[in-house]
N, C-alpha and C positions, 0 to 999 in steps of 0.2 A: 313556626311563625316567621323565622328568618327567610325561609324559602318563599312563603307567601308574599312577604315584603319585596324581595328581589323580583319575583314574578310580576308583581304589580308595577314596579318601577320600570322594568324592561318593557312590559306591555305599554305603559304610558308613553315612554319616550319613543318607542317604535311607532306608535300611533301618531305622535307629534311629527316625527320625521316624515311619515306618510303624508300628512296634511301639508306640511311645508313644501314637499315635492310637488304637490298639485299646484300650490300657489306660485312656486318658482317657475314652473313650466308655463303657467298662464302668463306670468310677467314677461317671460322670454318671448311669448307669442303676441305681446303688445297690450295685455290686460293688466292694469295696475290696481284692480279692485282689492285683491288680497293684500297687497302692499299698503294701500291707503287705510285698510281696516286693521293694520298692525298684526297680520297673521303670518308674515314671513319671519317668525321668531320661534326659538325653541322654548320660550317661556310657557310652561304648562297652563298657566292661568288664562292664556289667550285661546286655548284650544279645548278646554274641558267641556264635555257634554254631560249634563246631569245623569241621563239614562245610559248612554253608551260608555262613558268613562268611569262612572261611579256605581250606579245602581246595578246594572247588568253584570259587571265583573264580580261585584260583591255577592250577588245572588248565586252566581255560578260557583264561586269559591265555597260558599256555605252549603251548597247543594251537592258538592263533591264532584261537579262536572268540570270539563275543560274550560279554561277561561278565554273569552274573546271580548271584544269591545270596539268602540269607535270614538272619534272626537267630533267636535262641531265641524260640519263641512266648511271648507274654505270658500268664501264668496268669490264667484267669478262671473264675468260678463262675456259670453261667447261672441257678442257683437263687436267686441274690441279685438278679437283675434285676427292676426294677419292671415292665418290659414283658416278660412271660414269653413272649408269642407271637413278637414280632419283635426282641427284644433281641439274640439271637445274630446275626441278620442285620445289625442296625445296627452291632454291634461288628466283624463280619467285613468289611464294606465300608468301614469307617472308615479302614483303612490305605491302601487304594487311592485313596480320595477325598483323603487327605492328600497323597499323591504327585502326583495330578492337579492339586491346588491349587498345590503348589510349582511344577510345570511351567508352569502358566498364569501365575503371578506373574512368574517369570523370563522366560517367553515374551513377556509384555507389555513388560517392561523392554527386552528385546532389540529388540522391534519398534518401540518409540517413543522409545528413547533411544540416541544415538550413543555406542558404547562402543569403547575401545581393543581392538585385535585379540586381545590376551591375555585380556581379560575376556570378549570375545565367545566365544572358544573354551571357556572354563570354564563360562559360562552355558549354552552349547549342550549341553555334557555334562550339566549339571544337568537341563535340559529333557528330553533324550533318555532318560537313565537313570531319571528319575522316571516317565516315561510307560511305559518298559519294566517297571519294578517294579509299577506300578499294573495294567497289563494282565496281566503274568505271574502275579501273585497271584490274579487272577480266574479262572484256569484251574481247572475244577472237579475237581481231583485232590488228595487229602490229601498233604502237610500244608498246601497252599495255601488261602488264604481262600475261593477260589471253591467249594471243597468244602462249606463251611458254608452258602454261598448256595444251592448245589444241594440240600443236605439240608433246608434250610428249606422248600423247595417239593416235596420228594420225597414222594409218597404212601406210606402205611404198607405197602401191598402190595409196594413195592419195597425193603423193609427189607434184603433180601439183598444188593442192590446197595450199599447204605450200608455194610454189614458187610464186603463184599468190598473196597471202596475203602479202608476204614479199615485193613484188614490188609495190602493190597498196594499202596496208593497211592504210597508213597514209592518203591518199586522200579519201578513203572510210570513215574513221573516221571523218575527217573534214566535209565531205558531210553530214554524219548523224547528227553531232552536229548542223550545221547551216541550213541545208535544210530540215531535218526531225527531229526536236527537240523532237517529241514524242517518237522517237526510244530509247532515253536514259532517258525519263522522269521517268521511273520506278525506276531508281537509286535514284532520289531525293524524290520520293514518299515514297519508303521504308525507306530511311534515316530519313525522317520527322516522319514517324510512330514510328520508334525506339526511336528517340529523345523525342517524346511526351510520350512514355512509361516510360522513365526515369524521365521526368518532373512530371508525375502523381504519 
């Protein structure tokens, strides 16, 4: 039970930092939508998504599967960006980069500082789940950030693909998670290998 609680807390705050990173980069690019909506905060209540932050993680825990989730997307207005061409791309990858940065910082601490076993366990979870979140969110299916990355490079002749993914992306994602678990198992496998690298 303690491990489940720690896992959920680490996952929750890692997701929050992910979303705040989106909003912060958007703000730096001239869009204050997230700031005005009160989303540039670490207060969990401002970011919780009923499905992605509560229902999905709970279902995955009780089903014995690996835990993933998401928060409410930070509202942005790309028309406010100073960089109209690449602004959306920069904002989209900011969340995953924040998670990877956290994983690297905690990974270096684990690798070069001798820690008590309890701290080592918690830090390992921080590394693992931040890598998972960073990789998972780069999957190019809405509502994940990877879809914005894909759409930034998608030629206009494939606009129908973009429309299709916008309409059905969420259902495709849920189908992959629950019906074809192996389709995202690479995320957890790679995260596990990187975590072990730091632990060794």
